N, C-alpha and C positions, 0 to 999 in steps of 0.2 A: 069364444076362446079368450083366454086371458093372456094379454101381452105381458111378458115377464119384465119389461121395462116400465110397466104400469102406465102406459099411455093409452091403452085401448082395452075395452071389454065388450065382447059381442057373443051372444048365444047363437050358435050355428045349428042348422037342421041338416042332417045327413041323409043321403039317398044312395041307391045303387050299391049297397054294401055287399061285398063278397070276399070270401077267404082267398087271399093271394098266396099265402104260404103257411105251412104248419111244420113245427119242429119241436123236438123234445130237448129240454135242458135239465138233466138230473130227473127229479120227480115232477117237474112242471111241464105243461104243454103250452107252447107259444103259438098264437094265431095272429098272423099279420092280415089286417082287414083293410082293403081298399074301399074308398068311398067317394061320392060326389057331394057337393054342397057349397055353401057360401063361406068357404074357408078364406082367411086373409090372403091377399095377393102375394105377400112375401113368401108364402110356402110354395115350393117348387113341386114336390111330389109327396103330399101328406098321406099318411096312413095311420092306422091305430094298431098298437101291439096290445093284445089281450092275453094275459097270463093266467092260466088255470092250474089248480091242484085238484086233480080228479074232476068233479063237477062244480067246484067252487071257483068263482072268479076272484083272483087275488088283486089284480092291478090292470088298469087301462092307461096306456101311455101314448101320447102323440109322438109320431116320428115324421121326419121329413128327409127325403133322399136316403132312406134306409138307416138313419141314426136318430137317437133321441133328439127331439126338437129343442133348440136352445133359445128360440124366440117366443114361443107360445106354449101353453098347456091347455088341456081340456078343462072345461068347467064341470061341476058335479052333474049337471043336467045333460051335458054332452056325453059324459062317461056312461050315464044311465041308458042313453040311446044304444050304445054298443053292448052294454050288459044285457039289455032286453033282446037285442037282435041275436046275440050269441046263445042265450037261453032258448030262443024260439027256433033257430036255424042250425045251430051246431050241436048243442047238447041233446037234442031230441033224437039224433041219429045213433 
């Protein structure tokens, strides 16, 4: 994860991914994905918000305690972990 104060950079590996919540906002589908992993200790309840338009992933956002995280953001490699998981476990259904 990238520390938005530019003090730390760490590539995390995520495990135990599962869809916590799904909801529609206009034409987009939002998936809130819970995960385990070596996330920074400053995060209380981290989760990923994956936004799709149909079968296309538009955005992957780090959230903490149900809101966009203001301390950290995902790296491109971390976003790819969620994108691959969504393509294999959500979009195939």
